Structures are given as structure tokens and as C-alpha cells.
PLY file of the C-alpha trace (Angstrom):
ply
format ascii 1.0
element vertex 377
property float x
property float y
property float z
element edge 376
property int vertex1
property int vertex2
end_header
120.37 -106.02 -31.50
116.76 -104.84 -31.27
115.56 -102.23 -33.74
114.43 -99.80 -31.03
118.00 -99.69 -29.70
118.66 -97.42 -32.67
117.08 -94.50 -30.81
118.20 -95.15 -27.28
121.28 -95.88 -25.24
124.95 -96.19 -26.11
124.25 -98.74 -28.84
122.61 -96.20 -31.14
125.75 -94.95 -32.91
127.32 -98.39 -33.68
124.00 -99.73 -34.94
123.57 -96.75 -37.26
127.03 -97.34 -38.74
126.17 -101.02 -39.36
122.99 -100.09 -41.23
124.83 -97.59 -43.43
127.52 -100.17 -44.23
124.97 -102.87 -45.16
123.00 -100.42 -47.29
126.16 -99.49 -49.27
126.88 -103.17 -50.10
123.52 -103.80 -51.76
123.94 -104.15 -55.55
120.58 -103.01 -56.93
118.07 -100.27 -56.31
115.40 -102.93 -55.77
117.37 -104.58 -53.01
117.97 -101.18 -51.41
114.26 -100.35 -51.50
113.40 -103.75 -49.99
116.02 -103.27 -47.27
114.68 -99.80 -46.47
111.11 -101.10 -46.21
112.18 -103.93 -43.91
113.95 -101.53 -41.54
111.01 -99.12 -41.57
108.65 -102.01 -40.83
110.83 -103.14 -37.93
110.65 -99.67 -36.39
106.88 -99.58 -36.87
106.36 -102.96 -35.23
108.47 -102.15 -32.18
106.73 -98.80 -31.77
109.89 -96.71 -32.07
109.54 -92.98 -31.87
111.79 -90.12 -32.73
114.26 -89.49 -29.96
113.21 -86.45 -27.90
115.08 -84.38 -25.36
113.68 -84.73 -21.84
111.51 -81.83 -20.66
113.27 -79.38 -18.40
112.31 -80.09 -14.77
110.30 -77.37 -13.08
112.39 -75.38 -10.62
111.80 -75.71 -6.88
109.71 -73.17 -4.92
112.74 -71.09 -3.93
114.85 -71.48 -7.05
115.36 -69.27 -10.07
113.14 -66.18 -10.23
110.48 -66.02 -7.53
107.69 -63.43 -7.62
105.57 -62.39 -4.63
102.20 -60.71 -5.18
99.76 -59.65 -2.49
98.35 -56.78 -0.46
99.76 -54.89 2.55
101.46 -57.93 4.07
103.50 -58.60 0.92
104.07 -54.91 0.30
105.74 -54.40 3.70
107.81 -57.45 2.76
109.91 -58.10 5.87
109.32 -61.83 5.53
110.69 -61.67 1.97
113.83 -59.92 3.23
114.27 -62.64 5.88
114.00 -65.34 3.21
116.37 -63.40 0.98
118.93 -63.24 3.80
118.91 -66.97 4.54
119.10 -67.84 0.84
122.04 -65.47 0.42
123.80 -66.96 3.43
123.31 -70.47 2.04
124.52 -69.46 -1.42
127.76 -68.11 0.06
128.42 -71.37 1.90
127.76 -73.49 -1.18
129.53 -71.42 -3.85
132.58 -73.06 -5.49
136.00 -71.92 -4.28
137.93 -69.41 -6.40
134.70 -68.12 -7.94
133.20 -64.77 -7.05
129.75 -65.41 -8.53
127.05 -66.74 -6.25
124.14 -68.87 -7.49
121.56 -66.57 -5.94
117.77 -66.84 -5.96
116.04 -63.70 -7.22
113.10 -62.76 -4.94
110.97 -60.01 -6.48
108.38 -58.27 -4.34
105.39 -56.82 -6.21
103.14 -56.46 -3.19
100.78 -53.49 -3.47
99.18 -51.72 -0.49
95.35 -51.75 -0.39
95.21 -54.13 -3.36
92.58 -56.84 -3.82
92.14 -59.79 -6.15
88.34 -59.47 -5.95
88.06 -55.99 -7.44
85.87 -54.83 -4.54
86.00 -51.48 -2.74
84.08 -50.42 0.35
81.55 -47.62 -0.13
83.25 -45.27 2.33
86.25 -44.81 0.02
86.18 -42.09 -2.62
88.48 -43.97 -5.02
88.52 -47.66 -5.99
91.13 -49.96 -4.52
93.84 -51.24 -6.90
93.22 -54.73 -8.29
96.02 -57.15 -9.13
94.57 -58.24 -12.47
95.32 -54.83 -13.96
99.07 -55.48 -13.75
99.54 -59.25 -13.40
99.82 -59.93 -17.14
102.55 -57.31 -17.55
104.41 -58.63 -14.52
104.43 -62.20 -15.82
105.58 -61.07 -19.26
108.37 -58.80 -17.93
109.65 -60.96 -15.09
108.99 -64.47 -16.42
109.03 -66.01 -12.94
109.57 -69.67 -12.17
107.33 -69.50 -9.09
104.69 -67.03 -7.89
103.69 -66.72 -4.22
100.15 -65.35 -3.85
98.58 -63.93 -0.67
95.24 -62.09 -0.74
92.08 -62.05 1.36
92.64 -59.65 4.26
91.20 -56.72 2.32
89.00 -58.69 -0.10
86.31 -59.16 2.56
86.08 -55.34 2.66
85.99 -55.47 6.50
82.30 -56.41 6.35
80.16 -59.36 7.55
80.44 -62.51 5.46
78.75 -62.36 2.07
78.54 -65.13 -0.54
78.77 -62.51 -3.26
82.04 -61.09 -1.88
83.31 -64.61 -1.24
82.65 -65.56 -4.87
84.48 -62.43 -6.04
87.49 -63.46 -3.92
87.45 -67.04 -5.23
87.10 -65.88 -8.83
90.01 -63.50 -8.31
92.30 -66.22 -6.96
91.27 -68.65 -9.70
92.05 -66.04 -12.34
95.53 -65.49 -10.86
96.21 -69.24 -10.84
95.10 -69.58 -14.46
97.26 -66.67 -15.66
100.35 -67.85 -13.79
100.02 -71.42 -15.03
99.48 -70.19 -18.58
102.75 -68.27 -18.23
104.49 -71.54 -17.31
105.16 -70.75 -13.65
104.28 -72.61 -10.46
101.73 -71.19 -8.00
102.06 -71.21 -4.23
98.94 -69.92 -2.46
99.26 -68.61 1.08
96.33 -68.10 3.41
95.67 -64.54 4.57
97.01 -63.89 8.08
94.57 -63.46 10.97
93.10 -59.98 11.33
93.90 -58.86 14.88
90.55 -57.54 16.10
91.89 -56.57 19.53
94.15 -53.96 17.97
91.08 -52.10 16.67
88.84 -52.53 19.70
90.34 -49.76 21.89
90.16 -47.31 18.99
86.42 -47.88 18.57
86.73 -49.16 15.00
84.70 -52.33 15.50
81.05 -52.44 14.42
78.20 -54.94 15.03
76.60 -56.82 12.14
73.63 -54.44 11.96
75.78 -51.31 11.72
74.91 -50.86 8.04
78.22 -49.44 6.78
81.61 -51.15 7.05
85.12 -50.42 5.86
88.70 -49.87 6.88
87.67 -47.43 9.62
84.48 -49.32 10.52
85.47 -52.99 10.81
82.90 -55.71 11.45
83.53 -57.01 14.97
83.75 -60.69 13.91
85.61 -60.03 10.68
88.45 -62.43 11.41
86.60 -65.53 12.61
83.59 -65.20 10.26
85.26 -63.89 7.10
89.05 -64.27 7.02
88.85 -67.75 8.56
86.50 -68.88 5.75
88.71 -67.35 3.07
91.71 -69.15 4.59
89.88 -72.48 4.74
88.99 -72.20 1.06
92.63 -71.48 0.16
93.71 -74.61 2.05
91.36 -76.68 -0.13
93.10 -75.56 -3.36
95.96 -78.06 -3.07
94.79 -79.97 -6.14
94.79 -76.83 -8.29
98.21 -75.37 -7.47
101.72 -76.62 -6.75
101.57 -75.84 -3.03
99.41 -74.23 -0.34
100.91 -72.70 2.80
98.90 -72.07 5.96
100.04 -68.77 7.46
96.97 -68.33 9.64
97.47 -71.23 12.07
101.08 -70.52 13.10
100.33 -66.81 13.49
97.31 -67.54 15.71
99.43 -69.90 17.81
102.17 -67.30 18.10
99.69 -64.59 19.05
98.08 -66.80 21.70
101.45 -67.63 23.22
102.47 -63.97 23.39
99.12 -62.91 24.85
99.46 -65.52 27.60
102.56 -63.57 28.65
101.16 -60.11 27.94
97.35 -59.77 27.44
97.85 -56.41 25.74
100.26 -57.79 23.13
99.43 -57.29 19.44
101.56 -58.07 16.41
99.83 -55.59 14.13
99.90 -51.87 13.71
96.27 -51.58 12.63
94.93 -55.11 12.28
96.10 -55.54 8.68
99.81 -54.66 8.89
101.99 -57.09 10.83
105.13 -56.27 12.82
108.64 -57.71 12.42
108.07 -60.62 14.80
105.01 -61.77 12.86
106.97 -61.50 9.61
109.64 -63.77 11.08
106.92 -66.33 11.91
105.78 -66.12 8.27
109.31 -66.52 6.92
109.89 -69.56 9.13
106.56 -71.06 8.07
107.42 -70.69 4.38
110.95 -72.02 4.93
109.78 -75.07 6.89
107.06 -75.77 4.30
109.92 -76.28 1.83
111.30 -79.00 4.08
113.99 -76.74 5.51
115.05 -76.11 9.10
113.27 -72.96 10.34
116.00 -72.51 12.96
118.36 -71.42 10.19
116.61 -68.06 10.05
117.63 -67.40 13.66
121.27 -68.13 12.86
121.54 -65.80 9.85
124.16 -63.13 10.46
122.76 -59.68 11.16
124.72 -58.11 8.32
123.03 -60.47 5.86
119.62 -59.39 7.17
120.54 -55.72 6.95
121.88 -56.29 3.44
118.65 -57.95 2.29
116.42 -55.35 3.95
118.26 -52.47 2.29
118.24 -54.17 -1.09
114.49 -54.81 -0.86
113.88 -51.18 0.11
115.42 -50.16 -3.21
114.27 -52.94 -5.51
110.64 -53.28 -4.35
109.47 -49.78 -5.42
111.65 -50.02 -8.54
109.93 -53.22 -9.67
106.50 -51.76 -8.90
107.23 -48.71 -11.03
108.82 -50.80 -13.77
105.79 -53.06 -14.14
103.43 -50.15 -13.62
100.13 -49.89 -11.80
96.86 -48.01 -12.04
95.89 -46.20 -8.88
93.87 -43.03 -8.44
95.43 -41.88 -5.18
98.91 -43.02 -4.18
99.15 -44.24 -0.55
101.95 -42.73 1.55
103.58 -46.16 1.79
103.84 -46.43 -2.01
107.01 -44.69 -3.19
108.06 -43.97 -6.74
110.93 -46.31 -7.56
114.20 -45.70 -9.35
114.56 -46.88 -12.97
115.12 -50.63 -12.69
118.72 -50.78 -13.97
119.69 -47.90 -11.72
117.96 -49.56 -8.77
119.78 -52.85 -9.37
123.13 -51.08 -9.49
122.31 -49.12 -6.36
121.18 -52.28 -4.55
124.52 -53.93 -5.32
126.37 -50.85 -4.05
124.37 -50.86 -0.82
125.09 -54.56 -0.33
128.83 -53.91 -0.47
128.49 -50.85 1.77
126.76 -52.95 4.44
129.43 -55.64 4.18
132.22 -53.05 4.43
130.65 -51.31 7.43
130.26 -54.57 9.35
133.82 -55.60 8.58
135.17 -52.25 9.73
133.14 -52.44 12.93
134.36 -55.98 13.51
137.99 -54.95 13.04
137.53 -51.98 15.38
136.02 -54.09 18.14
138.54 -56.86 17.60
141.44 -54.44 18.03
139.77 -53.18 21.22
139.67 -56.72 22.59
135.88 -57.15 22.39
134.68 -60.74 22.72
131.19 -60.34 21.24
132.02 -59.30 17.68
129.30 -58.18 15.24
128.37 -60.55 12.43
0 1
1 2
2 3
3 4
4 5
5 6
6 7
7 8
8 9
9 10
10 11
11 12
12 13
13 14
14 15
15 16
16 17
17 18
18 19
19 20
20 21
21 22
22 23
23 24
24 25
25 26
26 27
27 28
28 29
29 30
30 31
31 32
32 33
33 34
34 35
35 36
36 37
37 38
38 39
39 40
40 41
41 42
42 43
43 44
44 45
45 46
46 47
47 48
48 49
49 50
50 51
51 52
52 53
53 54
54 55
55 56
56 57
57 58
58 59
59 60
60 61
61 62
62 63
63 64
64 65
65 66
66 67
67 68
68 69
69 70
70 71
71 72
72 73
73 74
74 75
75 76
76 77
77 78
78 79
79 80
80 81
81 82
82 83
83 84
84 85
85 86
86 87
87 88
88 89
89 90
90 91
91 92
92 93
93 94
94 95
95 96
96 97
97 98
98 99
99 100
100 101
101 102
102 103
103 104
104 105
105 106
106 107
107 108
108 109
109 110
110 111
111 112
112 113
113 114
114 115
115 116
116 117
117 118
118 119
119 120
120 121
121 122
122 123
123 124
124 125
125 126
126 127
127 128
128 129
129 130
130 131
131 132
132 133
133 134
134 135
135 136
136 137
137 138
138 139
139 140
140 141
141 142
142 143
143 144
144 145
145 146
146 147
147 148
148 149
149 150
150 151
151 152
152 153
153 154
154 155
155 156
156 157
157 158
158 159
159 160
160 161
161 162
162 163
163 164
164 165
165 166
166 167
167 168
168 169
169 170
170 171
171 172
172 173
173 174
174 175
175 176
176 177
177 178
178 179
179 180
180 181
181 182
182 183
183 184
184 185
185 186
186 187
187 188
188 189
189 190
190 191
191 192
192 193
193 194
194 195
195 196
196 197
197 198
198 199
199 200
200 201
201 202
202 203
203 204
204 205
205 206
206 207
207 208
208 209
209 210
210 211
211 212
212 213
213 214
214 215
215 216
216 217
217 218
218 219
219 220
220 221
221 222
222 223
223 224
224 225
225 226
226 227
227 228
228 229
229 230
230 231
231 232
232 233
233 234
234 235
235 236
236 237
237 238
238 239
239 240
240 241
241 242
242 243
243 244
244 245
245 246
246 247
247 248
248 249
249 250
250 251
251 252
252 253
253 254
254 255
255 256
256 257
257 258
258 259
259 260
260 261
261 262
262 263
263 264
264 265
265 266
266 267
267 268
268 269
269 270
270 271
271 272
272 273
273 274
274 275
275 276
276 277
277 278
278 279
279 280
280 281
281 282
282 283
283 284
284 285
285 286
286 287
287 288
288 289
289 290
290 291
291 292
292 293
293 294
294 295
295 296
296 297
297 298
298 299
299 300
300 301
301 302
302 303
303 304
304 305
305 306
306 307
307 308
308 309
309 310
310 311
311 312
312 313
313 314
314 315
315 316
316 317
317 318
318 319
319 320
320 321
321 322
322 323
323 324
324 325
325 326
326 327
327 328
328 329
329 330
330 331
331 332
332 333
333 334
334 335
335 336
336 337
337 338
338 339
339 340
340 341
341 342
342 343
343 344
344 345
345 346
346 347
347 348
348 349
349 350
350 351
351 352
352 353
353 354
354 355
355 356
356 357
357 358
358 359
359 360
360 361
361 362
362 363
363 364
364 365
365 366
366 367
367 368
368 369
369 370
370 371
371 372
372 373
373 374
374 375
375 376
């Protein structure tokens, strides 16, 4: 038997017993010392090391506790609810029989409206925009996520013509997020900012030429998407070597928008250029899901009650988590609600989940007794 077998494999225990037995049979202290030195020398020669437990493998992108941070897109959060629904549906199918508990992924939305990672604010605003770095450290400490999805850029260009100074502020902001998240032991998944739908703002007269002088949310540079957001997105795509994964949201959304506009030239998937509608959020959810090697078609097959359940839970838990972590903002936007205390919100979210399930079951029984063929699910 080789000496290094002492610290590896099934042979370790028998070999240890043999050594102890031989040691006990030695008659003198000198012989025992010599024997000990010989064994120690054998370990040194073979390069044996102390047996160590294997490091815990890092969880997958949609496993454990998953945190989402970002601006308006993340704050509205429909794509997170869609992902939550398909994960819940899968967890039900895979749970062991005779057990009520479900191995469920915890998706936490900390998206903040109007927030930047660059720390910039356009001059037309009276109060500074919130910046993620003010609260990120607290969030990582409180939540201890396994994975953090990051999506900024739409607002970081401050709706102005391209500027190297603003671009550097954006890059520095993203790099700081990556560093903090990695230091906390979590994985980082960067997502490109979605396209800014310029056509939505054109009829309202919000678009401005490059020589307009002042730019902002109500005075958007006319080439803001292709000259600013496109460059920010391209830079994000080149960060693959610095983070665990990069997801391109821009390309599939542009393709989707082009396809819809070929059918209806007036179509837009945004409310104001920055906020996307439900259809666009489904495109985002499918893009994230497929980037994990999963079948995007599963999101179409998720039962409606599971979607409603996830949407209602997120409506309660999202503001609760925001309030629990805390944020510094001078003027609260209308879309930013004060959340319930976290424990109360979690209890309420569970109650709502059961209420949704009960309502759908009652409706299904009612329609079934009436002989309906297309029963709700």
C-alpha cells in the first residue's frame, strides 16, 4: 500500500489501523521515534497533504437566492414574475411525492425606478437620481444572494448625445457592481439595456437634435438609442471574461419590434421609451430562460393561475424588499410604494398564493359542473 493512500479512498481506515498496531508492538522509545520519522518521511516524499473537504459548487444562475437589480425595467418586473411562474411550475412537477414542501427558487426584485449605476443626473431635474451603490452593500449583506442579475444603461446616458465622460461613468458603475457582488461571493449576470424606442417619443415632440443644448427625460436626443444605448450594450457584451454570464436583451427585442412593426407600423412596446409592456417582458423572460439552456416555449405553457400567483406575490414582495433594504431618494416616484414589513409581506404573499389557487379551483369546478370544455388552468 502506498503512503498517500492514507489520506484518500476506502483504504484509509484499514491502513491507519495497521500503523497503530505496528506502533504498539515496538519495544523501545527509540524504535518508536525511528518508526515515526520513517512514516513522516514517506508522506513528505509522496507529497501527501491534509485531506480537505471539496469546495461547495457554485449554484446555477436560477438556483438558490437570485437577486435582480436595475432601473425601470427591473422595477416593473413582469419578466421576473414570468420566470418565477415557470420555476414554480417546474418545482411542483419535480417535488417528491407525499411531501408538501417545494424546492423553490427565491427571486428577489430590487429594481428601482429612475436609478443609475453611473451616479449621473440630467440638469433639468431638481433632485438627483438614485444610485445603486448607495444600497448595494446593504442588499448583499441582508440577502446573501447566490446570483445577481444586473441591468443598467437606459437612464445612465441621461438621454443625451454620446459622451466619453458619461460612458466612463457607466463603465465604472458596472465594474463597481461586479466587484462588490464577487466580493460577497455571488455570481454576476450582466444584461444589456433594452433598446430605447425612439418612435414612441417622436409624436409627443420629445426628441431633440444634437445641437439642442439641453437634454433629459422630457428632451431626448433623437439618436439616443443607436448612438448611446447601442454602445453601452456592446460594451456589456464584451464583459464575458469578467462575469459569469452576459445576456443580450437588445437583439431579441429589436427583432421582436421589427416583426411587430412589419404588421403594424404604429406598434410600440413601450409606454414612454423606457418602460416596456407585457409582451416585451415576455421576450426578456424567454431570452433569459433560453440563455440558461432551457426551452423558451415552456413559458407559453405555464398555467395562467401560476402566472397570476407569481405576479401577485411580486406585487407584495418587491416593495417590501425595497423598504427592508432601504434607499435614499429625495422625491419618491409615484411608482415607488412603501412596502409592508418583510415578515408580514412574506406571510401575505403566501396567503395570496393560496387564494389564487383556491379561486382557480373553484372556477374550474363551477365550469366543470356546467359542462364547459375549456376549463381554466
